[in-house]
C-alpha positions as a LaTeX table, in Angstrom:
\begin{tabular}{lrrr}
\hline
Residue & $x$ (\AA) & $y$ (\AA) & $z$ (\AA) \\
\hline
Met1 & 34.90 & 100.67 & 93.94 \\
Ser2 & 32.51 & 98.47 & 95.90 \\
Ala3 & 32.92 & 97.97 & 99.62 \\
Pro4 & 34.21 & 94.55 & 100.76 \\
Glu5 & 31.67 & 92.14 & 102.18 \\
Ser6 & 31.47 & 92.08 & 105.97 \\
Pro7 & 31.55 & 88.69 & 107.75 \\
Ser8 & 27.81 & 88.96 & 108.43 \\
Asp9 & 27.11 & 89.71 & 104.76 \\
Ser10 & 29.13 & 86.63 & 103.72 \\
Thr11 & 27.20 & 84.47 & 106.16 \\
Asp12 & 23.88 & 85.79 & 104.85 \\
Leu13 & 24.93 & 85.18 & 101.23 \\
Ser14 & 26.08 & 81.65 & 102.04 \\
Thr15 & 22.76 & 80.90 & 103.73 \\
Leu16 & 20.77 & 82.31 & 100.82 \\
Arg17 & 22.83 & 80.33 & 98.30 \\
Asp18 & 22.22 & 77.14 & 100.27 \\
Thr19 & 18.50 & 77.95 & 100.23 \\
Ile20 & 18.60 & 78.46 & 96.44 \\
Ala21 & 20.39 & 75.11 & 96.06 \\
Arg22 & 17.57 & 73.40 & 98.02 \\
Val23 & 14.96 & 75.17 & 95.88 \\
Asp24 & 16.81 & 74.10 & 92.72 \\
Arg25 & 16.70 & 70.47 & 93.89 \\
Gly26 & 12.96 & 70.87 & 94.36 \\
Ile27 & 12.58 & 72.34 & 90.86 \\
Leu28 & 14.60 & 69.44 & 89.41 \\
Glu29 & 12.38 & 66.93 & 91.18 \\
Leu30 & 9.27 & 68.66 & 89.82 \\
Leu31 & 10.80 & 68.58 & 86.33 \\
Arg32 & 11.51 & 64.86 & 86.74 \\
Arg33 & 7.86 & 64.30 & 87.68 \\
Arg34 & 6.68 & 66.42 & 84.74 \\
Met35 & 8.82 & 64.40 & 82.31 \\
Ala36 & 7.48 & 61.15 & 83.78 \\
Ile37 & 3.93 & 62.37 & 83.14 \\
Ala38 & 4.98 & 63.44 & 79.63 \\
Ala39 & 6.35 & 59.93 & 79.04 \\
Glu40 & 3.01 & 58.40 & 80.02 \\
Ile41 & 1.18 & 60.83 & 77.71 \\
Gly42 & 3.64 & 59.83 & 74.97 \\
Arg43 & 2.85 & 56.13 & 75.43 \\
Ile44 & $-0.89$ & 56.80 & 75.21 \\
Lys45 & $-0.51$ & 59.01 & 72.13 \\
Ala46 & 1.75 & 56.45 & 70.42 \\
Gly47 & $-0.73$ & 53.66 & 71.13 \\
Asp48 & $-3.63$ & 55.69 & 69.77 \\
Gly49 & $-1.70$ & 57.13 & 66.82 \\
Leu50 & $-2.14$ & 60.71 & 68.06 \\
Pro51 & 0.25 & 63.58 & 67.21 \\
Val52 & 2.84 & 64.48 & 69.84 \\
Thr53 & 2.45 & 68.24 & 69.50 \\
Val54 & $-0.92$ & 69.93 & 69.99 \\
Lys55 & $-0.63$ & 73.64 & 69.24 \\
Asn56 & $-3.58$ & 74.91 & 71.27 \\
Val57 & $-2.48$ & 72.93 & 74.34 \\
Glu58 & 1.03 & 74.43 & 74.14 \\
Glu59 & $-0.41$ & 77.93 & 73.76 \\
Arg60 & $-2.49$ & 77.45 & 76.91 \\
Val61 & 0.62 & 76.40 & 78.85 \\
Leu62 & 2.53 & 79.47 & 77.61 \\
Ala63 & $-0.38$ & 81.82 & 78.38 \\
Arg64 & $-0.58$ & 80.41 & 81.90 \\
Ala65 & 3.16 & 80.97 & 82.34 \\
Arg66 & 2.98 & 84.57 & 81.14 \\
Gln67 & 0.20 & 85.31 & 83.62 \\
His68 & 2.52 & 84.37 & 86.51 \\
Ala69 & 5.54 & 86.33 & 85.26 \\
Glu70 & 4.84 & 89.49 & 87.27 \\
Ala71 & 4.32 & 87.53 & 90.49 \\
Cys72 & 7.77 & 85.98 & 89.94 \\
Gly73 & 9.33 & 89.37 & 89.31 \\
Ile74 & 10.43 & 88.60 & 85.74 \\
Ser75 & 9.25 & 89.63 & 82.29 \\
Glu76 & 6.65 & 87.69 & 80.34 \\
Lys77 & 9.29 & 87.09 & 77.63 \\
Val78 & 11.67 & 85.38 & 80.04 \\
Met79 & 8.89 & 83.29 & 81.58 \\
Glu80 & 7.71 & 82.22 & 78.12 \\
Glu81 & 11.25 & 81.20 & 77.13 \\
Ile82 & 11.55 & 79.05 & 80.26 \\
Phe83 & 8.32 & 77.23 & 79.51 \\
Arg84 & 9.09 & 76.87 & 75.81 \\
Asp85 & 12.20 & 74.93 & 76.82 \\
Ile86 & 10.15 & 72.80 & 79.20 \\
Leu87 & 7.62 & 72.10 & 76.44 \\
Arg88 & 10.40 & 71.18 & 74.02 \\
Ala89 & 11.79 & 68.73 & 76.59 \\
Ser90 & 8.31 & 67.25 & 77.08 \\
Val91 & 7.88 & 66.81 & 73.32 \\
Glu92 & 11.24 & 65.04 & 73.14 \\
Arg93 & 10.29 & 62.70 & 76.00 \\
Gln94 & 6.88 & 61.94 & 74.45 \\
His95 & 8.38 & 61.29 & 71.03 \\
Arg96 & 11.06 & 58.97 & 72.40 \\
Glu97 & 8.41 & 56.92 & 74.22 \\
Gly98 & 6.85 & 55.99 & 70.88 \\
Ile99 & 10.04 & 54.63 & 69.29 \\
Ala100 & 9.35 & 51.00 & 70.21 \\
Leu101 & 5.88 & 51.16 & 68.66 \\
Arg102 & 7.19 & 52.94 & 65.56 \\
Glu103 & 9.85 & 50.26 & 65.13 \\
Leu104 & 7.09 & 47.71 & 64.54 \\
Ala105 & 6.13 & 49.61 & 61.36 \\
Gly106 & 9.63 & 50.89 & 60.58 \\
Glu107 & 11.47 & 50.33 & 57.32 \\
Arg108 & 15.02 & 49.35 & 56.48 \\
Ile109 & 16.93 & 52.30 & 55.04 \\
Leu110 & 20.37 & 52.72 & 53.48 \\
Leu111 & 22.25 & 55.96 & 54.07 \\
Val112 & 24.95 & 56.65 & 51.48 \\
Gly113 & 27.43 & 59.07 & 53.03 \\
Gly114 & 26.41 & 57.84 & 56.46 \\
Ala115 & 29.66 & 58.85 & 58.16 \\
Gly116 & 29.39 & 62.50 & 57.07 \\
Gly117 & 27.75 & 65.33 & 58.96 \\
Met118 & 24.29 & 65.21 & 57.38 \\
Gly119 & 24.47 & 61.42 & 57.06 \\
Thr120 & 24.99 & 61.14 & 60.80 \\
Trp121 & 22.17 & 63.60 & 61.47 \\
Leu122 & 19.78 & 61.71 & 59.17 \\
Ala123 & 20.68 & 58.41 & 60.82 \\
Gly124 & 19.62 & 59.80 & 64.20 \\
Phe125 & 16.49 & 61.40 & 62.77 \\
Leu126 & 15.33 & 58.28 & 60.91 \\
Ala127 & 16.10 & 56.03 & 63.88 \\
Leu128 & 13.70 & 58.13 & 65.97 \\
Gly129 & 11.08 & 57.25 & 63.35 \\
Gly130 & 11.56 & 53.56 & 64.15 \\
His131 & 13.58 & 52.72 & 61.02 \\
Ala132 & 16.55 & 50.35 & 60.84 \\
Ile133 & 19.51 & 52.21 & 59.32 \\
Asp134 & 22.43 & 50.76 & 57.34 \\
Leu135 & 25.33 & 53.09 & 56.58 \\
Leu136 & 27.51 & 53.22 & 53.48 \\
Asp137 & 30.59 & 55.42 & 53.39 \\
Pro138 & 34.03 & 55.17 & 51.77 \\
Ser139 & 35.58 & 55.73 & 55.19 \\
Phe140 & 34.36 & 52.26 & 56.19 \\
Ala141 & 36.25 & 50.59 & 53.31 \\
Pro142 & 39.51 & 49.96 & 55.24 \\
Leu143 & 37.57 & 48.31 & 58.09 \\
Pro144 & 36.96 & 44.54 & 58.21 \\
Pro145 & 33.38 & 43.70 & 57.14 \\
Leu146 & 30.81 & 42.95 & 59.81 \\
Pro147 & 29.36 & 39.42 & 59.90 \\
Pro148 & 25.87 & 39.21 & 58.33 \\
Asn149 & 23.17 & 39.97 & 60.89 \\
Pro150 & 19.67 & 41.06 & 59.76 \\
Gln151 & 18.99 & 42.50 & 63.20 \\
Ala152 & 22.12 & 44.69 & 63.35 \\
Pro153 & 22.85 & 47.84 & 61.34 \\
Gly154 & 25.17 & 47.30 & 58.40 \\
Arg155 & 28.36 & 49.25 & 57.68 \\
Phe156 & 29.56 & 49.19 & 54.08 \\
Gly157 & 32.50 & 50.79 & 52.30 \\
Gly158 & 30.93 & 50.65 & 48.83 \\
Leu159 & 27.80 & 49.63 & 46.92 \\
Asp160 & 29.53 & 46.50 & 45.64 \\
Glu161 & 29.49 & 45.16 & 49.22 \\
Ile162 & 25.66 & 45.11 & 49.19 \\
Pro163 & 24.36 & 42.22 & 47.07 \\
Asp164 & 20.69 & 43.25 & 47.10 \\
Leu165 & 19.51 & 46.88 & 47.24 \\
Asp166 & 15.89 & 45.75 & 47.07 \\
Val167 & 15.88 & 45.05 & 50.81 \\
Tyr168 & 15.75 & 48.81 & 51.38 \\
Ala169 & 12.52 & 50.82 & 51.38 \\
Ala170 & 14.60 & 53.94 & 50.76 \\
Ile171 & 18.18 & 54.86 & 49.89 \\
Phe172 & 19.25 & 58.33 & 51.03 \\
Val173 & 22.16 & 60.01 & 49.22 \\
Ala174 & 23.95 & 62.40 & 51.60 \\
Val175 & 27.30 & 62.94 & 49.89 \\
Pro176 & 29.16 & 66.12 & 48.85 \\
Leu177 & 27.56 & 68.13 & 46.03 \\
Gly178 & 30.41 & 67.38 & 43.66 \\
Thr179 & 29.93 & 63.60 & 43.87 \\
Thr180 & 26.13 & 63.40 & 44.16 \\
Ala181 & 25.48 & 62.98 & 40.41 \\
Ala182 & 27.93 & 60.07 & 40.12 \\
Val183 & 26.44 & 58.33 & 43.18 \\
Ile184 & 22.91 & 58.73 & 41.76 \\
Gln185 & 24.08 & 57.12 & 38.51 \\
Glu186 & 25.78 & 54.25 & 40.36 \\
Ile187 & 22.68 & 53.49 & 42.42 \\
Ala188 & 20.29 & 53.87 & 39.47 \\
Ala189 & 22.32 & 51.35 & 37.49 \\
Arg190 & 21.28 & 48.74 & 40.10 \\
Arg191 & 17.55 & 49.53 & 39.57 \\
Pro192 & 16.54 & 49.45 & 43.27 \\
Arg193 & 12.85 & 48.95 & 44.01 \\
Gly194 & 12.82 & 51.40 & 46.93 \\
Leu195 & 12.93 & 55.17 & 46.84 \\
Met196 & 16.21 & 56.92 & 46.04 \\
Ile197 & 16.30 & 60.27 & 47.89 \\
Glu198 & 19.10 & 62.78 & 47.37 \\
Ile199 & 19.48 & 65.74 & 49.74 \\
Ala200 & 21.74 & 68.16 & 47.82 \\
Ser201 & 21.47 & 71.90 & 48.44 \\
Ile202 & 21.55 & 72.71 & 44.70 \\
Lys203 & 19.48 & 70.64 & 42.26 \\
Asp204 & 20.35 & 71.94 & 38.78 \\
Pro205 & 23.47 & 69.73 & 38.27 \\
Leu206 & 21.39 & 66.68 & 39.22 \\
Gln207 & 18.48 & 67.06 & 36.80 \\
Glu208 & 19.99 & 64.91 & 34.05 \\
Pro209 & 21.02 & 61.94 & 36.24 \\
Leu210 & 17.67 & 62.13 & 38.07 \\
Asp211 & 15.76 & 62.17 & 34.76 \\
Asp212 & 17.81 & 59.22 & 33.55 \\
Ala213 & 17.11 & 57.31 & 36.75 \\
Arg214 & 13.39 & 57.96 & 36.43 \\
Ala215 & 13.43 & 56.87 & 32.81 \\
Ala216 & 15.01 & 53.61 & 33.99 \\
Gly217 & 12.13 & 53.07 & 36.41 \\
Val218 & 13.86 & 54.20 & 39.62 \\
Arg219 & 11.63 & 56.20 & 41.95 \\
Thr220 & 13.63 & 59.30 & 42.86 \\
Leu221 & 12.96 & 62.20 & 45.21 \\
Ser222 & 14.93 & 65.43 & 45.73 \\
Leu223 & 14.81 & 66.53 & 49.34 \\
His224 & 16.61 & 69.51 & 50.88 \\
Pro225 & 16.94 & 69.81 & 54.68 \\
Met226 & 17.08 & 73.55 & 55.37 \\
Phe227 & 19.62 & 73.22 & 58.18 \\
Gly228 & 23.04 & 71.75 & 58.90 \\
Pro229 & 24.21 & 68.74 & 60.91 \\
Ser230 & 24.40 & 70.68 & 64.18 \\
Lys231 & 20.61 & 71.14 & 64.23 \\
Ser232 & 18.83 & 69.73 & 67.28 \\
Leu233 & 16.38 & 66.92 & 66.56 \\
Tyr234 & 13.83 & 68.73 & 68.71 \\
Glu235 & 13.62 & 72.12 & 67.06 \\
Pro236 & 11.55 & 73.13 & 64.02 \\
Leu237 & 12.88 & 71.13 & 61.05 \\
Thr238 & 12.05 & 72.51 & 57.60 \\
Phe239 & 12.51 & 70.26 & 54.57 \\
Val240 & 11.99 & 71.43 & 50.99 \\
Leu241 & 10.97 & 68.78 & 48.47 \\
Ala242 & 11.86 & 69.68 & 44.87 \\
Ala243 & 9.26 & 67.69 & 42.98 \\
Leu244 & 10.14 & 66.40 & 39.51 \\
Gly245 & 6.60 & 65.06 & 39.10 \\
Asp246 & 3.23 & 65.64 & 40.74 \\
Leu247 & 3.73 & 67.71 & 43.91 \\
Glu248 & 1.14 & 65.93 & 46.06 \\
Glu249 & 2.12 & 62.44 & 44.89 \\
Glu250 & 5.74 & 63.08 & 45.84 \\
Arg251 & 4.66 & 64.60 & 49.16 \\
Ala252 & 2.76 & 61.40 & 49.94 \\
Leu253 & 5.86 & 59.30 & 49.15 \\
Ile254 & 8.25 & 61.19 & 51.43 \\
Gln255 & 5.90 & 62.15 & 54.30 \\
Pro256 & 5.98 & 58.79 & 56.15 \\
Leu257 & 9.80 & 58.96 & 56.35 \\
Leu258 & 9.68 & 62.46 & 57.86 \\
Asn259 & 7.24 & 61.61 & 60.64 \\
His260 & 8.36 & 63.85 & 63.50 \\
Pro261 & 6.62 & 66.38 & 65.77 \\
Tyr262 & 8.69 & 69.34 & 64.49 \\
Thr263 & 8.87 & 68.54 & 60.77 \\
Lys264 & 7.66 & 71.10 & 58.25 \\
Leu265 & 7.60 & 69.89 & 54.64 \\
Val266 & 7.33 & 72.42 & 51.80 \\
Val267 & 6.92 & 71.08 & 48.26 \\
Val268 & 8.02 & 73.17 & 45.27 \\
Pro269 & 8.54 & 72.39 & 41.57 \\
Phe270 & 12.05 & 71.08 & 40.88 \\
Leu271 & 12.95 & 73.97 & 38.56 \\
His272 & 11.86 & 76.54 & 41.17 \\
His273 & 14.04 & 75.11 & 43.92 \\
Asp274 & 17.35 & 76.66 & 42.89 \\
Arg275 & 15.76 & 80.06 & 42.29 \\
Leu276 & 14.51 & 79.99 & 45.88 \\
Met277 & 17.89 & 78.83 & 47.15 \\
Gly278 & 19.65 & 81.63 & 45.27 \\
Trp279 & 17.98 & 84.04 & 47.70 \\
Leu280 & 17.53 & 81.85 & 50.78 \\
Leu281 & 21.07 & 80.44 & 50.77 \\
Gly282 & 23.08 & 82.29 & 48.14 \\
Leu283 & 22.21 & 85.83 & 49.22 \\
Ala284 & 22.09 & 85.01 & 52.93 \\
His285 & 25.52 & 83.36 & 52.82 \\
Leu286 & 26.92 & 86.09 & 50.56 \\
Ser287 & 25.86 & 88.91 & 52.88 \\
Asn288 & 27.53 & 87.23 & 55.86 \\
Leu289 & 30.68 & 86.39 & 53.89 \\
Ala290 & 30.86 & 90.01 & 52.70 \\
Phe291 & 30.32 & 91.27 & 56.26 \\
Gly292 & 33.32 & 89.32 & 57.50 \\
Ala293 & 35.46 & 90.06 & 54.43 \\
Ala294 & 34.76 & 93.80 & 54.76 \\
Leu295 & 35.84 & 93.76 & 58.41 \\
Thr296 & 39.23 & 92.35 & 57.40 \\
Arg297 & 39.76 & 95.66 & 55.60 \\
Ser298 & 38.72 & 97.82 & 58.58 \\
Gly299 & 42.07 & 97.90 & 60.37 \\
Ile300 & 40.22 & 97.53 & 63.68 \\
Thr301 & 40.90 & 94.55 & 65.96 \\
Pro302 & 38.11 & 92.13 & 66.90 \\
Arg303 & 38.65 & 92.99 & 70.58 \\
Glu304 & 37.90 & 96.69 & 69.97 \\
Leu305 & 34.90 & 95.88 & 67.79 \\
Tyr306 & 33.36 & 93.64 & 70.45 \\
Asp307 & 34.21 & 95.98 & 73.32 \\
Cys308 & 32.14 & 98.71 & 71.63 \\
Ala309 & 29.63 & 96.46 & 69.85 \\
Ser310 & 26.05 & 97.54 & 69.27 \\
Thr311 & 23.17 & 95.09 & 69.48 \\
Thr312 & 22.95 & 95.06 & 65.68 \\
Phe313 & 26.66 & 94.32 & 65.25 \\
Ser314 & 26.59 & 91.54 & 67.84 \\
Arg315 & 23.63 & 89.82 & 66.17 \\
Gln316 & 25.14 & 90.16 & 62.71 \\
Ala317 & 28.54 & 88.96 & 63.91 \\
Ala318 & 27.00 & 85.87 & 65.55 \\
Thr319 & 25.18 & 84.97 & 62.33 \\
Ala320 & 28.26 & 85.64 & 60.19 \\
Leu321 & 30.43 & 83.48 & 62.45 \\
Ser322 & 28.02 & 80.56 & 62.11 \\
Val323 & 28.31 & 80.83 & 58.31 \\
Leu324 & 32.08 & 81.36 & 58.33 \\
Ser325 & 32.52 & 78.26 & 60.51 \\
Glu326 & 30.93 & 75.95 & 57.93 \\
Asp327 & 32.63 & 73.82 & 55.26 \\
Pro328 & 34.21 & 76.23 & 52.70 \\
Asp329 & 33.92 & 73.68 & 49.88 \\
Leu330 & 30.19 & 73.24 & 50.46 \\
Tyr331 & 29.57 & 76.98 & 50.66 \\
Leu332 & 31.59 & 77.62 & 47.50 \\
Asp333 & 29.54 & 74.99 & 45.65 \\
Ile334 & 26.27 & 76.50 & 46.91 \\
Gln335 & 27.37 & 79.80 & 45.34 \\
Arg336 & 29.04 & 78.43 & 42.20 \\
Leu337 & 26.56 & 75.75 & 41.13 \\
Asn338 & 23.36 & 77.76 & 41.48 \\
Pro339 & 22.23 & 78.87 & 38.00 \\
His340 & 20.53 & 81.94 & 39.50 \\
Arg341 & 23.72 & 83.26 & 41.10 \\
Thr342 & 24.23 & 86.00 & 38.49 \\
Ala343 & 20.80 & 87.52 & 39.17 \\
Val344 & 21.36 & 87.42 & 42.95 \\
Tyr345 & 24.79 & 89.05 & 42.70 \\
Ala346 & 23.45 & 91.74 & 40.36 \\
Ala347 & 20.62 & 92.53 & 42.78 \\
Ala348 & 23.10 & 92.80 & 45.67 \\
Arg349 & 25.34 & 95.18 & 43.72 \\
Asp350 & 22.38 & 97.28 & 42.59 \\
Ala351 & 21.09 & 97.52 & 46.16 \\
Ile352 & 24.47 & 98.72 & 47.48 \\
Asp353 & 24.86 & 101.19 & 44.61 \\
Glu354 & 21.36 & 102.56 & 45.23 \\
Leu355 & 21.92 & 102.99 & 48.97 \\
Glu356 & 25.31 & 104.61 & 48.39 \\
His357 & 23.76 & 107.08 & 45.94 \\
Leu358 & 20.87 & 107.95 & 48.28 \\
Val359 & 23.32 & 108.62 & 51.10 \\
Glu360 & 25.66 & 110.70 & 48.92 \\
Val361 & 22.86 & 113.00 & 47.67 \\
Arg362 & 21.09 & 113.06 & 51.08 \\
Asp363 & 17.83 & 111.85 & 49.57 \\
Arg364 & 15.82 & 111.29 & 52.73 \\
Glu365 & 12.58 & 110.43 & 50.94 \\
Gly366 & 14.33 & 107.97 & 48.65 \\
Phe367 & 16.20 & 106.42 & 51.58 \\
Arg368 & 12.97 & 106.09 & 53.56 \\
Ala369 & 11.18 & 104.54 & 50.56 \\
Thr370 & 14.01 & 102.05 & 50.05 \\
Leu371 & 13.89 & 100.99 & 53.71 \\
Glu372 & 10.10 & 100.61 & 53.55 \\
Ala373 & 10.36 & 98.47 & 50.42 \\
Ala374 & 13.08 & 96.34 & 52.04 \\
Arg375 & 10.98 & 95.91 & 55.18 \\
Ala376 & 7.98 & 94.84 & 53.07 \\
Ala377 & 10.16 & 92.21 & 51.38 \\
Leu378 & 10.94 & 90.69 & 54.79 \\
Glu379 & 7.66 & 91.03 & 56.64 \\
His380 & 5.21 & 88.12 & 56.62 \\
Asp381 & 2.03 & 87.16 & 58.43 \\
Gly382 & 3.56 & 84.18 & 60.22 \\
\hline
\end{tabular}
């Protein structure tokens, strides 16, 4: 039991806390000045068409921060994390400064499913690129129509409310997996001149309607954002493009719409996409679902598990909770509609059976070899 604070101790603590508050105000003022400088850099870069992020400049900032960690009495890791957050804030400020200039070259875009999670995210992302965004969603149908105004974003309850789709440079389809094929067919029947871009997580059920749309002369692209609608706009953003045609030609079509300092675009053949997703999404989701489902059979309360939790359990539980908090219908479709699901499930069962056998027979060499092979499957050179 700790001793109670004496009156003099309380006075000293109060004085020190007041001093920290004054120092914090100074730090906040310095951050304000840094962001103002970042804004000016952003205006210059936008005017000259320069990229917002410059890797070697960021590395120099982080190296400088690490060098001062010991003098501040903290680890290099903590100091680097602080300055990574400051850099991310600076990138955001620089990028936002260029919006007005980007709007001069921006396009008009229609977002089908614009009131949904990913539709809302895409609207924010594309607006940062300087594009004018119209939203179409069945949830808008009961609302009175907005008066025509070319300068204001449109809100539509259905395609029949839009007389001319040719005003759009691109039409994004961000609707549930189960309705994506029908929406593609409905849009393709109108023969829009702009790009039609669907963003479904599984592509196999869409191949026929996409092929039909292409045969009718509609330019289609299959994009897959590798994140959900809670993703920050200023974190690394990986998109996978499942190319039905020439990989580089389709990259060139989509790249201008994904102009952003943190965008990473990976282009793969259309037929390879779902095989990748079987492991990247199917297996990853399955392992977390199984983790949670197995715990329901443990007979141990969550309170006891967390009170005694290891680092490994805490990390796994946090990841599993993020998966288990998502839309069950979407996650069921990601499992059910992937044509490579059987192979993924078989591999998972075989891996568990193999590990169980190695443990039962106390095969240390086999166990070590299995762990080494598993590690090799996960290691990469960055």
